[in-house]
NUFI-46692 format. One record per atom (N, C-alpha, C, O): residue number from 1; atom name; x, y, z. Coordinates in steps of 0.001 Angstrom, whole numbers. Each point is the difference from the previous one (the first is absolute). Layout:
NUFI-46692
- NUM  CA  X  Y  Z;
...
This chain:
NUFI-46692
- 1  N  125748  155070  92491;
- 1  CA  -21  -1619  -269;
- 1  C  860  -679  1064;
- 1  O  998  493  526;
- 2  N  -1539  -1724  -280;
- 2  CA  572  -877  992;
- 2  C  257  -1345  -566;
- 2  O  -811  -615  -692;
- 3  N  2001  194  1029;
- 3  CA  474  -1539  -334;
- 3  C  -469  -822  1062;
- 3  O  79  367  1172;
- 4  N  -565  -1459  -1518;
- 4  CA  -427  -1025  1031;
- 4  C  121  -1367  -464;
- 4  O  -184  -259  -1189;
- 5  N  471  -614  2014;
- 5  CA  191  -1444  -304;
- 5  C  -1011  -667  1047;
- 5  O  -87  353  1176;
- 6  N  -665  -1372  -1778;
- 6  CA  -963  -768  602;
- 6  C  295  -1514  -209;
- 6  O  380  -318  -1127;
- 7  N  -498  -596  2011;
- 7  CA  -193  -1521  -177;
- 7  C  -1209  -217  -486;
- 7  O  -906  753  357;
- 8  N  650  -1792  -1243;
- 8  CA  -1441  -329  -219;
- 8  C  -988  -136  1265;
- 8  O  -1144  454  -41;
- 9  N  1609  -1034  1035;
- 9  CA  -825  -219  1148;
- 9  C  -597  1483  461;
- 9  O  -1170  140  358;
- 10  N  2000  797  -408;
- 10  CA  -269  1296  472;
- 10  C  -853  869  -875;
- 10  O  -350  1116  385;
- 11  N  34  -1563  -1466;
- 11  CA  -885  941  -857;
- 11  C  -1434  32  392;
- 11  O  -576  -1008  411;
- 12  N  18  2127  -533;
- 12  CA  -1522  214  477;
- 12  C  -783  -516  -1278;
- 12  O  500  -149  -1115;
- 13  N  -1717  -80  1443;
- 13  CA  -981  -359  -1031;
- 13  C  23  1140  -1050;
- 13  O  169  -301  -1181;
- 14  N  -305  1398  1494;
- 14  CA  78  1069  -983;
- 14  C  1194  179  -1032;
- 14  O  -123  380  -1164;
- 15  N  1399  -755  1865;
- 15  CA  1049  -52  -610;
- 15  C  139  -1007  -1134;
- 15  O  479  193  -1118;
- 16  N  -995  -1307  1635;
- 16  CA  -160  -1246  -1056;
- 16  C  -796  391  -1091;
- 16  O  447  -27  -1147;
- 17  N  -1730  432  1446;
- 17  CA  -905  508  -909;
- 17  C  646  964  -979;
- 17  O  -63  -191  -1215;
- 18  N  703  1258  1775;
- 18  CA  720  1055  -956;
- 18  C  1115  -820  -876;
- 18  O  48  335  -1183;
- 19  N  731  -1222  1545;
- 19  CA  1019  -623  -570;
- 19  C  -439  -697  -1226;
- 19  O  504  92  -1119;
- 20  N  -1604  -861  1522;
- 20  CA  -732  -874  -1107;
- 20  C  -651  1086  -1050;
- 20  O  20  -287  -1197;
- 21  N  -488  1296  1549;
- 21  CA  -646  897  -898;
- 21  C  1374  659  -909;
- 21  O  -83  144  -1219;
- 22  N  977  118  1775;
- 22  CA  1225  717  -587;
- 22  C  617  -1085  -1037;
- 22  O  462  342  -1089;
- 23  N  -497  -1496  1476;
- 23  CA  691  -1223  -998;
- 23  C  -813  -169  -1076;
- 23  O  484  -75  -1129;
- 24  N  -2003  -17  1381;
- 24  CA  -962  -276  -1001;
- 24  C  280  -1145  -761;
- 24  O  117  90  -1222;
- 25  N  9  -1213  1845;
- 25  CA  348  -1464  -447;
- 25  C  -1340  -588  -65;
- 25  O  -526  -140  1104;
- 26  N  -164  -242  -2120;
- 26  CA  -1385  -349  113;
- 26  C  -84  -1309  706;
- 26  O  -1057  -208  596;
- 27  N  1942  -675  -554;
- 27  CA  20  -1167  882;
- 27  C  -161  217  1375;
- 27  O  -660  -708  760;
- 28  N  1399  1886  -426;
- 28  CA  204  325  1472;
- 28  C  -1286  981  599;
- 28  O  -258  155  1193;
- 29  N  -352  358  -2157;
- 29  CA  -1055  1288  300;
- 29  C  -996  -558  1183;
- 29  O  -435  722  898;
- 30  N  178  -1952  -1021;
- 30  CA  -1084  -398  1352;
- 30  C  769  -767  997;
- 30  O  -603  -806  709;
- 31  N  1854  974  -584;
- 31  CA  887  -669  958;
- 31  C  -259  661  1459;
- 31  O  289  1166  268;
- 32  N  -890  -2108  654;
- 32  CA  -149  452  1239;
- 32  C  1322  107  938;
- 32  O  1012  -671  -206;
- 33  N  -1154  1579  1234;
- 33  CA  1099  402  816;
- 33  C  833  -1335  540;
- 33  O  1217  -103  -149;
- 34  N  -2014  -872  778;
- 34  CA  603  -1283  428;
- 34  C  838  -620  -1034;
- 34  O  1147  -398  205;
- 35  N  -1769  334  -1324;
- 35  CA  829  -981  -909;
- 35  C  1239  1034  -712;
- 35  O  1021  -479  -495;
- 36  N  -1257  1701  532;
- 36  CA  1110  843  -528;
- 36  C  1318  -99  1083;
- 36  O  1160  47  -410;
- 37  N  -1482  -180  1728;
- 37  CA  945  28  902;
- 37  C  594  -1438  94;
- 37  O  1099  -53  551;
- 38  N  -1668  -1208  -1023;
- 38  CA  539  -1220  -243;
- 38  C  732  -84  -1308;
- 38  O  1090  -560  -115;
- 39  N  -1698  1107  -804;
- 39  CA  582  -48  -1376;
- 39  C  1391  880  10;
- 39  O  1028  -453  -504;
- 40  N  -1080  1634  1068;
- 40  CA  1207  846  -42;
- 40  C  860  -196  1329;
- 40  O  776  907  303;
- 41  N  -866  -2036  507;
- 41  CA  687  -155  1317;
- 41  C  1385  208  -90;
- 41  O  551  470  995;
- 42  N  145  -737  -2025;
- 42  CA  1429  85  27;
- 42  C  343  1472  -671;
- 42  O  999  133  -706;
- 43  N  -1708  727  919;
- 43  CA  288  1467  -688;
- 43  C  -6  981  1123;
- 43  O  -333  -255  1158;
- 44  N  766  1488  -1655;
- 44  CA  -192  1193  807;
- 44  C  -103  1155  -1112;
- 44  O  521  -17  -1115;
- 45  N  -1391  1120  1737;
- 45  CA  -555  1096  -1025;
- 45  C  801  1173  503;
- 45  O  111  337  1178;
- 46  N  470  282  -2305;
- 46  CA  480  1392  336;
- 46  C  -904  1016  -857;
- 46  O  -409  -172  -1148;
- 47  N  205  1250  1974;
- 47  CA  -874  1035  -464;
- 47  C  522  1354  40;
- 47  O  920  277  769;
- 48  N  -1425  565  -1522;
- 48  CA  -22  1457  202;
- 48  C  -1524  376  372;
- 48  O  -983  -486  -558;
- 49  N  961  1383  1539;
- 49  CA  -1299  279  444;
- 49  C  -123  1482  -78;
- 49  O  1003  713  -30;
- 50  N  -2284  -210  -5;
- 50  CA  -122  1363  142;
- 50  C  -243  535  1512;
- 50  O  228  -755  945;
- 51  N  -683  2034  -747;
- 51  CA  34  277  1527;
- 51  C  -1273  -484  632;
- 51  O  -221  211  1192;
- 52  N  -643  -871  -1986;
- 52  CA  -1187  -653  596;
- 52  C  38  -1557  -63;
- 52  O  -973  -738  154;
- 53  N  2326  341  -420;
- 53  CA  317  -1504  21;
- 53  C  -509  -777  -1209;
- 53  O  79  -1225  -97;
- 54  N  -624  2065  -845;
- 54  CA  -335  -691  -1375;
- 54  C  1182  -429  -806;
- 54  O  1001  682  -222;
- 55  N  -1268  -2021  -229;
- 55  CA  1280  -432  -926;
- 55  C  98  729  -1092;
- 55  O  -1014  54  -696;
- 56  N  2173  662  264;
- 56  CA  161  777  -1092;
- 56  C  862  -1239  -1127;
- 56  O  -371  -51  -1173;
- 57  N  1389  -785  1618;
- 57  CA  577  -980  -823;
- 57  C  379  -1107  1093;
- 57  O  136  236  1201;
- 58  N  12  -1500  -1825;
- 58  CA  179  -1247  874;
- 58  C  970  -760  -910;
- 58  O  77  236  -1206;
- 59  N  660  -1155  1835;
- 59  CA  736  -1032  -612;
- 59  C  3  -1145  990;
- 59  O  9  267  1201;
- 60  N  -17  -1566  -1630;
- 60  CA  -22  -1086  801;
- 60  C  1193  -727  -213;
- 60  O  459  -292  -1104;
- 61  N  59  -7  2286;
- 61  CA  1222  -950  4;
- 61  C  -318  -1527  152;
- 61  O  -614  -361  1005;
- 62  N  982  -517  -1908;
- 62  CA  -315  -1407  295;
- 62  C  1376  -591  564;
- 62  O  1063  207  -585;
- 63  N  -1152  -928  1715;
- 63  CA  1054  -419  464;
- 63  C  140  -1544  -220;
- 63  O  845  -713  540;
- 64  N  -1806  318  -1415;
- 64  CA  95  -1502  -496;
- 64  C  209  22  -1353;
- 64  O  -899  -114  -834;
- 65  N  2356  294  535;
- 65  CA  281  232  -1535;
- 65  C  1468  -593  -64;
- 65  O  941  600  519;
- 66  N  -808  -1681  -1111;
- 66  CA  1378  -767  -295;
- 66  C  259  -277  -1432;
- 66  O  -871  -481  -725;
- 67  N  2015  768  328;
- 67  CA  217  -392  -1484;
- 67  C  1239  -965  158;
- 67  O  1000  209  687;
- 68  N  -1285  -1329  -1483;
- 68  CA  1158  -1113  7;
- 68  C  899  536  -1367;
- 68  O  -592  149  -1069;
- 69  N  1813  82  1161;
- 69  CA  965  312  -1007;
- 69  C  1131  -930  57;
- 69  O  663  -107  1031;
- 70  N  -422  -537  -2035;
- 70  CA  1165  -874  -196;
- 70  C  115  -993  1333;
- 70  O  1075  -213  559;
- 71  N  -2231  -310  -172;
- 71  CA  -24  -896  1156;
- 71  C  58  655  1436;
- 71  O  80  -680  1023;
- 72  N  -126  2017  -1034;
- 72  CA  145  604  1439;
- 72  C  -1383  739  95;
- 72  O  -564  510  -968;
- 73  N  115  -516  2188;
- 73  CA  -1272  731  413;
- 73  C  424  1436  447;
- 73  O  883  172  841;
- 74  N  -1529  808  -1421;
- 74  CA  99  1550  412;
- 74  C  -1244  370  481;
- 74  O  -990  122  -721;
- 75  N  1011  88  2095;
- 75  CA  -1089  748  501;
- 75  C  -284  1638  31;
- 75  O  886  712  472;
- 76  N  -1929  -193  -895;
- 76  CA  -76  1334  -200;
- 76  C  -1175  576  578;
- 76  O  -1030  -669  -68;
- 77  N  991  1981  721;
- 77  CA  -1269  573  155;
- 77  C  -410  696  -1361;
- 77  O  659  919  -488;
- 78  N  -1813  -1443  -83;
- 78  CA  -436  465  -1254;
- 78  C  -1068  1156  239;
- 78  O  -1022  -164  666;
- 79  N  1404  1412  -1321;
- 79  CA  -986  1171  21;
- 79  C  -880  -303  -1068;
- 79  O  436  -380  -1087;
- 80  N  -1739  534  1339;
- 80  CA  -1005  -120  -945;
- 80  C  -1208  795  338;
- 80  O  -184  398  1151;
- 81  N  -732  -131  -2227;
- 81  CA  -1241  829  145;
- 81  C  66  1427  380;
- 81  O  -840  605  666;
- 82  N  1972  -124  -1185;
- 82  CA  234  1512  202;
- 82  C  -1169  631  -811;
- 82  O  -258  -290  -1168;
- 83  N  -419  1192  1935;
- 83  CA  -1187  811  -729;
- 83  C  -200  1241  846;
- 83  O  100  -72  1225;
- 84  N  -373  1186  -1834;
- 84  CA  -363  1300  433;
- 84  C  -1309  237  -65;
- 84  O  -636  -398  -976;
- 85  N  89  1020  1911;
- 85  CA  -1438  533  -261;
- 85  C  -190  1064  -971;
- 85  O  -1003  -17  -713;
- 86  N  1767  834  627;
- 86  CA  2  1117  -1169;
- 86  C  1360  85  -530;
- 86  O  1048  139  632;
- 87  N  -1266  -265  -2150;
- 87  CA  1118  -113  -936;
- 87  C  973  1565  -90;
- 87  O  -525  1103  151;
- 88  N  1509  -1244  -332;
- 88  CA  726  1169  -176;
- 88  C  77  1040  1014;
- 88  O  163  1181  -307;
- 89  N  -271  -1571  1464;
- 89  CA  65  851  1128;
- 89  C  1247  -263  877;
- 89  O  147  668  1023;
- 90  N  798  -1654  -1392;
- 90  CA  1131  -222  783;
- 90  C  -81  -1103  1114;
- 90  O  995  -358  630;
- 91  N  -2235  -148  -436;
- 91  CA  -188  -731  1167;
- 91  C  772  -1441  -150;
- 91  O  578  -576  922;
- 92  N  -679  154  -2165;
- 92  CA  737  -1439  -421;
- 92  C  1377  340  214;
- 92  O  670  -771  688;
- 93  N  -88  1905  -1214;
- 93  CA  1515  215  43;
- 93  C  492  105  1522;
- 93  O  1009  -540  454;
- 94  N  -1891  1315  221;
- 94  CA  299  230  1599;
- 94  C  -25  -1325  635;
- 94  O  892  -205  823;
- 95  N  -1728  -721  -1040;
- 95  CA  -198  -1186  571;
- 95  C  1285  -906  -271;
- 95  O  553  -615  912;
- 96  N  -105  581  -2285;
- 96  CA  1211  -847  -397;
- 96  C  1178  513  706;
- 96  O  768  -814  512;
- 97  N  -528  2131  -422;
- 97  CA  950  651  741;
- 97  C  84  -526  1394;
- 97  O  1052  -560  309;
- 98  N  -1913  648  495;
- 98  CA  -180  -323  1463;
- 98  C  300  -1581  40;
- 98  O  725  -474  874;
- 99  N  -1369  -371  -1945;
- 99  CA  24  -1405  -3;
- 99  C  1467  -388  -130;
- 99  O  535  -828  738;
- 100  N  45  1438  -1665;
- 100  CA  1450  -495  -334;
- 100  C  900  364  1223;
- 100  O  891  -787  318;
- 101  N  -1078  1928  375;
- 101  CA  905  253  1151;
- 101  C  -421  -1040  1131;
- 101  O  885  -569  639;
- 102  N  -2090  345  -416;
- 102  CA  -493  -1071  1132;
- 102  C  581  -1442  -314;
- 102  O  429  -680  933;
- 103  N  -409  127  -2449;
- 103  CA  677  -1367  -105;
- 103  C  1476  84  158;
- 103  O  666  -902  509;
- 104  N  -152  2079  -988;
- 104  CA  1506  62  283;
- 104  C  561  65  1536;
- 104  O  1019  -504  473;
- 105  N  -2021  1291  134;
- 105  CA  260  -35  1462;
- 105  C  -15  -1254  635;
- 105  O  898  -333  774;
- 106  N  -1943  -449  -1073;
- 106  CA  -325  -1335  433;
- 106  C  834  -970  -599;
- 106  O  73  -1110  526;
- 107  N  592  1378  -1594;
- 107  CA  901  -973  -677;
- 107  C  -767  -1109  -494;
- 107  O  444  -1144  90;
- 108  N  -1609  1404  -627;
- 108  CA  -892  -920  -671;
- 108  C  444  -186  -1535;
- 108  O  21  933  -803;
- 109  N  302  -2157  525;
- 109  CA  87  -45  -1444;
- 109  C  -1216  19  -564;
- 109  O  -769  -936  219;
- 110  N  435  1890  -951;
- 110  CA  -1314  609  -749;
- 110  C  211  61  -1400;
- 110  O  929  671  -449;
- 111  N  -1693  -1301  -277;
- 111  CA  -325  139  -1427;
- 111  C  -1316  338  -370;
- 111  O  -818  34  920;
- 112  N  449  210  -1999;
- 112  CA  -1311  356  -553;
- 112  C  114  -368  -1697;
- 112  O  1018  -365  -588;
- 113  N  -2141  541  112;
- 113  CA  -77  -258  -1472;
- 113  C  -822  1161  -731;
- 113  O  -835  629  650;
- 114  N  1040  -375  -1836;
- 114  CA  -918  902  -757;
- 114  C  115  -363  -1547;
- 114  O  902  -700  -461;
- 115  N  -1862  1227  -227;
- 115  CA  -175  -10  -1511;
- 115  C  737  1059  -406;
- 115  O  114  986  727;
- 116  N  473  -1064  -1935;
- 116  CA  839  1130  -690;
- 116  C  -777  1367  -1;
- 116  O  682  1023  -60;
- 117  N  -1946  -927  116;
- 117  CA  -405  1311  -43;
- 117  C  14  704  1117;
- 117  O  -273  1200  -42;
- 118  N  607  -1858  1277;
- 118  CA  141  594  1370;
- 118  C  1428  421  266;
- 118  O  349  595  1020;
- 119  N  521  -977  -2099;
- 119  CA  1545  438  297;
- 119  C  177  1366  401;
- 119  O  582  288  1045;
- 120  N  -1171  765  -2016;
- 120  CA  110  1326  365;
- 120  C  -169  334  1441;
- 120  O  866  617  619;
- 121  N  -2101  -1069  -27;
- 121  CA  -384  390  1270;
- 121  C  1290  -595  1073;
- 121  O  467  718  884;
- 122  N  -79  -1890  -1092;
- 122  CA  1078  -686  1034;
- 122  C  1313  845  -296;
- 122  O  684  339  965;
- 123  N  -324  -7  -2162;
- 123  CA  1144  668  -307;
- 123  C  69  1360  711;
- 123  O  1029  361  569;
- 124  N  -2205  428  -615;
- 124  CA  -242  1180  688;
- 124  C  177  -252  1404;
- 124  O  572  801  740;
- 125  N  -1070  -1937  -344;
- 125  CA  216  -55  1665;
- 125  C  1372  -614  377;
- 125  O  167  -371  1162;
- 126  N  733  252  -1991;
- 126  CA  1342  -417  127;
- 126  C  92  -1479  593;
- 126  O  764  -388  884;
- 127  N  -1717  -340  -1575;
- 127  CA  66  -1463  360;
- 127  C  885  -677  -1179;
- 127  O  -106  261  -1198;
- 128  N  942  -1126  1752;
- 128  CA  709  -778  -1035;
- 128  C  -658  -899  -726;
- 128  O  -708  -759  663;
- 129  N  718  576  -2020;
- 129  CA  -785  -933  -758;
- 129  C  897  -962  -717;
- 129  O  886  455  -724;
- 130  N  -1043  -1755  866;
- 130  CA  642  -1061  -816;
- 130  C  -961  -85  -1273;
- 130  O  -966  -763  30;
- 131  N  1225  1514  -1094;
- 131  CA  -904  -108  -1186;
- 131  C  -204  -1374  -607;
- 131  O  997  -673  -260;
- 132  N  -2135  236  29;
- 132  CA  -337  -1158  -740;
- 132  C  421  -1423  714;
- 132  O  143  -1087  -558;
- 133  N  -8  1359  1743;
- 133  CA  616  -1321  766;
- 133  C  -1262  -684  883;
- 133  O  138  -1101  532;
- 134  N  -1294  1823  -447;
- 134  CA  -984  -933  496;
- 134  C  -677  -899  -701;
- 134  O  -686  -855  560;
- 135  N  810  949  -1956;
- 135  CA  -272  -918  -918;
- 135  C  606  -1447  118;
- 135  O  -496  -1023  -471;
- 136  N  1703  1136  1215;
- 136  CA  820  -1240  219;
- 136  C  -550  -746  1209;
- 136  O  547  -1011  440;
- 137  N  -1693  1570  103;
- 137  CA  -470  -744  1201;
- 137  C  -1174  -1083  -567;
- 137  O  -792  218  -918;
- 138  N  888  -1208  1576;
- 138  CA  -944  -1042  -621;
- 138  C  -943  -236  1227;
- 138  O  519  -183  1101;
- 139  N  -1818  179  -1233;
- 139  CA  -989  -353  931;
- 139  C  -768  -1239  -293;
- 139  O  -247  -248  -1180;
- 140  N  -129  -497  2043;
- 140  CA  -526  -1285  -25;
- 140  C  -1613  281  -105;
- 140  O  -702  515  870;
- 141  N  291  -997  -2186;
- 141  CA  -1534  9  -177;
- 141  C  -429  -1424  -319;
- 141  O  266  -517  -1085;
- 142  N  -883  -58  1973;
- 142  CA  -282  -1522  -173;
- 142  C  1279  -748  -63;
- 142  O  817  56  918;
- 143  N  -618  -826  -2098;
- 143  CA  1222  -750  2;
- 143  C  1051  650  -946;
- 143  O  1010  -573  -410;
- 144  N  -1379  1829  123;
- 144  CA  965  812  -1067;
- 144  C  722  1234  805;
- 144  O  -585  633  879;
- 145  N  1834  -392  -1264;
- 145  CA  562  1177  274;
- 145  C  -40  952  -1209;
- 145  O  466  -218  -1119;
- 146  N  -1166  1411  1592;
- 146  CA  -118  1062  -961;
- 146  C  686  1280  209;
- 146  O  263  276  1170;
- 147  N  59  514  -2036;
- 147  CA  802  1271  323;
- 147  C  -807  982  823;
- 147  O  -1215  -73  -181;
- 148  N  1583  851  927;
- 148  CA  -579  1234  714;
- 148  C  -561  796  -995;
- 148  O  539  25  -1107;
- 149  N  -1557  640  1337;
- 149  CA  -573  1004  -638;
- 149  C  782  1315  -163;
- 149  O  -6  709  -1007;
- 150  N  702  -483  2191;
- 150  CA  714  1296  172;
- 150  C  1176  -33  -903;
- 150  O  418  -1032  -525;
- 151  N  165  2376  348;
- 151  CA  1192  184  -739;
- 151  C  1245  82  828;
- 151  O  1016  -643  -263;
- 152  N  -1138  1446  1253;
- 152  CA  1161  405  758;
- 152  C  98  -202  1360;
- 152  O  -1034  187  642;
- 153  N  2159  -570  32;
- 153  CA  -36  -33  1382;
- 153  C  426  1266  685;
- 153  O  953  610  -484;
- 154  N  -1539  -157  1533;
- 154  CA  448  1253  634;
- 154  C  738  -275  1267;
- 154  O  -520  -710  861;
- 155  N  1780  1266  -691;
- 155  CA  626  -132  1296;
- 155  C  -373  1108  931;
- 155  O  -10  1199  -280;
- 156  N  -245  -1659  1235;
- 156  CA  -237  984  1242;
- 156  C  1087  -162  1031;
- 156  O  530  940  593;
- 157  N  -264  -2137  -442;
- 157  CA  1378  -110  802;
- 157  C  455  -1631  -57;
- 157  O  -774  -879  381;
- 158  N  1697  678  -739;
- 158  CA  719  -1390  -229;
- 158  C  1510  144  100;
- 158  O  538  1055  -334;
- 159  N  101  -2010  750;
- 159  CA  1574  -19  302;
- 159  C  422  65  -1554;
- 159  O  -838  -235  -870;
- 160  N  2001  522  598;
- 160  CA  752  168  -1208;
- 160  C  25  -1515  -695;
- 160  O  -216  -191  -1197;
- 161  N  508  -816  2136;
- 161  CA  221  -1322  -468;
- 161  C  -1528  -441  -540;
- 161  O  -108  -536  -1103;
- 162  N  -904  758  1828;
- 162  CA  -1456  -321  -386;
- 162  C  -266  647  -1238;
- 162  O  -416  -739  -892;
- 163  N  579  2113  593;
- 163  CA  -39  838  -1025;
- 163  C  551  -629  -1311;
- 163  O  -595  2  -1078;
- 164  N  1767  -517  1314;
- 164  CA  866  -573  -1258;
- 164  C  -845  -1266  -129;
- 164  O  -371  -126  -1167;
- 165  N  0  -717  1851;
- 165  CA  -800  -1324  -441;
- 165  C  -1172  417  -786;
- 165  O  -295  -561  -1055;
- 166  N  -409  1584  1577;
- 166  CA  -1084  313  -902;
- 166  C  215  613  -1335;
- 166  O  -736  -105  -981;
- 167  N  1938  812  1094;
- 167  CA  379  853  -1363;
- 167  C  410  -1238  -896;
- 167  O  -42  189  -1216;
- 168  N  425  -1409  1664;
- 168  CA  390  -1054  -926;
- 168  C  -1082  -783  -408;
- 168  O  277  -1014  -642;
- 169  N  -1518  1276  887;
- 169  CA  -1167  -798  -491;
- 169  C  -20  209  -1530;
- 169  O  169  1082  -564;
- 170  N  -422  -2380  -78;
- 170  CA  -110  49  -1325;
- 170  C  -933  -1141  -625;
- 170  O  -651  -752  725;
- 171  N  636  689  -1890;
- 171  CA  -830  -1093  -633;
- 171  C  582  -1469  460;
- 171  O  -731  -969  206;
- 172  N  2145  959  -78;
- 172  CA  562  -1061  501;
- 172  C  144  -192  1430;
- 172  O  343  -1102  429;
- 173  N  -581  2102  366;
- 173  CA  104  2  1416;
- 173  C  -1341  713  666;
- 173  O  64  1102  546;
- 174  N  -1045  -1719  -638;
- 174  CA  -1247  350  681;
- 174  C  -85  -174  1575;
- 174  O  699  -766  664;
- 175  N  -1720  1650  -174;
- 175  CA  -256  -141  1348;
- 175  C  -1409  -643  83;
- 175  O  -814  100  -917;
- 176  N  575  -776  2089;
- 176  CA  -1198  -790  35;
- 176  C  -664  478  1300;
- 176  O  629  -102  1053;
- 177  N  -1865  617  -1071;
- 177  CA  -791  313  1251;
- 177  C  -543  -1095  710;
- 177  O  -880  -755  -414;
- 178  N  1507  708  1609;
- 178  CA  -480  -1216  767;
- 178  C  -998  321  1020;
- 178  O  143  881  848;
- 179  N  -1340  -1776  -998;
- 179  CA  -1123  161  705;
- 179  C  -15  -897  1161;
- 179  O  571  -1085  -107;
- 180  N  -1238  1450  1361;
- 180  CA  -279  -1035  1077;
- 180  C  -1012  -894  -501;
- 180  O  -932  445  -668;
- 181  N  1051  -1807  965;
- 181  CA  -1098  -879  -327;
- 181  C  -1061  24  1105;
- 181  O  -1015  -690  -103;
């Protein structure tokens, strides 16, 4: 197994096709590579590859992710789209291990999110989890702010101060996802 990181612009046509197949999101299944590169321009992709360079597991890092908490903007690298080509083979766990090491080494403030049913996987991978804190993040849908669908915040690498800010999220102290206009 080999760990590799690629910027969106460096992905091959075959890699983009394979990523979209693995993600299996109906709205994206017909996405063309040129649009993919534009849509995910603020991203990088982390892979575990087999000896033939086939993708065994992948995770995307979104660098366009800002939360406003108590009037202060916090920018994060957001880990999203973790998927393994084959379940229960350890590829996802291996990727998380390399990924955590990489973002710590690069000192990237990196968080992710998960539903409660994925807690055992992340606990096994030694990822710190802020339980039920993702629900305190509001996203703008039209003119309304609605709660995030995720349950937990995953801490891959953040400062102690930032972790404390995230830990203090509550019904009275929400975070707001800031989007570029």
